[in-house]
C-alpha positions as CSV (number, residue, x, y, z in Angstrom):
1,S,-4.7,7.6,-2.3
2,A,-2.7,5.5,0.9
3,V,-2.9,1.6,-1.0
4,A,-0.7,2.9,-3.8
5,R,2.2,1.1,-3.3
6,S,2.6,-1.2,-6.5
7,P,0.7,-1.3,-9.7
8,E,-0.8,-3.9,-8.5
9,A,-2.9,-2.5,-5.6
10,N,-3.0,1.1,-7.3
11,E,-5.2,-0.9,-9.9
12,A,-7.2,-2.5,-7.3
13,A,-7.7,0.5,-5.7
14,V,-8.9,2.2,-9.1
15,L,-11.5,-1.0,-9.3
16,V,-12.8,-0.4,-5.9
17,N,-12.9,3.0,-6.8
18,Q,-15.1,2.1,-9.7
19,I,-17.3,0.1,-8.3
20,Q,-17.8,2.6,-5.2
21,T,-18.4,5.2,-7.6
22,Q,-21.2,3.4,-9.2
23,N,-22.7,2.5,-6.0
24,R,-23.1,-1.3,-6.6
25,L,-21.7,-4.3,-5.9
26,A,-18.7,-6.1,-7.7
27,M,-19.2,-8.7,-10.8
28,D,-17.6,-11.7,-10.4
29,P,-14.7,-11.5,-12.6
30,E,-14.1,-8.3,-11.0
31,I,-13.7,-9.6,-8.2
32,D,-11.5,-12.5,-9.2
33,R,-9.2,-9.6,-10.5
34,L,-9.0,-8.1,-7.6
35,V,-8.3,-10.9,-6.0
36,S,-5.9,-12.1,-8.1
37,L,-4.4,-8.7,-8.2
38,R,-4.2,-8.7,-4.1
39,E,-2.7,-12.0,-3.9
40,K,0.1,-10.2,-6.2
41,V,0.6,-7.7,-3.6
42,R,1.1,-10.6,-0.8
43,Q,3.6,-12.3,-3.0
44,A,6.2,-9.3,-2.9
45,K,5.1,-9.6,1.1
46,D,3.8,-6.2,0.6
47,F,1.7,-7.4,3.3
48,A,0.4,-3.9,4.4
49,A,-0.9,-3.0,1.2
50,A,-2.9,-6.3,1.1
51,D,-4.1,-5.3,4.4
52,E,-5.5,-2.3,2.9
53,L,-7.3,-3.8,0.2
54,R,-8.8,-6.4,2.6
55,E,-10.7,-3.4,3.5
56,L,-11.0,-2.2,0.7
57,F,-12.6,-5.6,-1.1
58,R,-14.8,-5.1,2.5
59,S,-16.3,-2.0,1.7
60,V,-18.0,-3.6,-1.5
61,G,-19.5,-6.4,0.0
62,I,-16.2,-8.9,-0.7
63,E,-14.9,-10.9,2.2
64,L,-12.0,-12.8,2.5
65,Q,-11.7,-16.1,3.6
66,E,-7.9,-16.8,4.0
67,R,-7.6,-20.1,6.1
68,E,-10.3,-21.3,3.3
69,K,-8.8,-20.0,0.5
70,R,-12.7,-18.3,-0.7
71,W,-13.9,-15.4,-0.7
72,T,-17.8,-14.0,0.0
73,T,-20.1,-11.2,-0.9
74,T,-22.6,-9.8,0.5
75,D,-25.1,-11.5,-1.7
76,G,-24.1,-14.9,-1.0
77,R,-21.6,-15.4,-3.9
78,V,-18.4,-17.4,-3.6
79,G,-15.6,-17.9,-5.0
80,A,-11.4,-19.8,-5.0
81,I,-8.4,-17.5,-3.8
82,P,-6.2,-18.5,-6.7
83,L,-3.0,-20.1,-5.8
84,W,0.0,-18.1,-6.3
85,T,1.2,-20.3,-8.9
86,S,-2.0,-19.9,-11.3
87,L,-1.9,-16.0,-10.9
88,V,-1.6,-14.9,-14.1
89,C,-1.9,-10.4,-14.0
């Protein structure tokens, strides 16, 4: 996979793939994990991988709103994108 640049990007891609394979929407804890992993990728300045992950997330109904620091889902859920200081992966 083109996303497999770092352990974080790879883990996120694998999780998205599992969700797609099971043909379901992501659960909140999974979304929190995915968003945290992507923030780690952004923190490492791997913006190409971060952009690929954003597109992958869209494929399972997760939209990132970076200016508002939040994520939304196609079924109406909303959550926060964590601050880098609070990231634990």
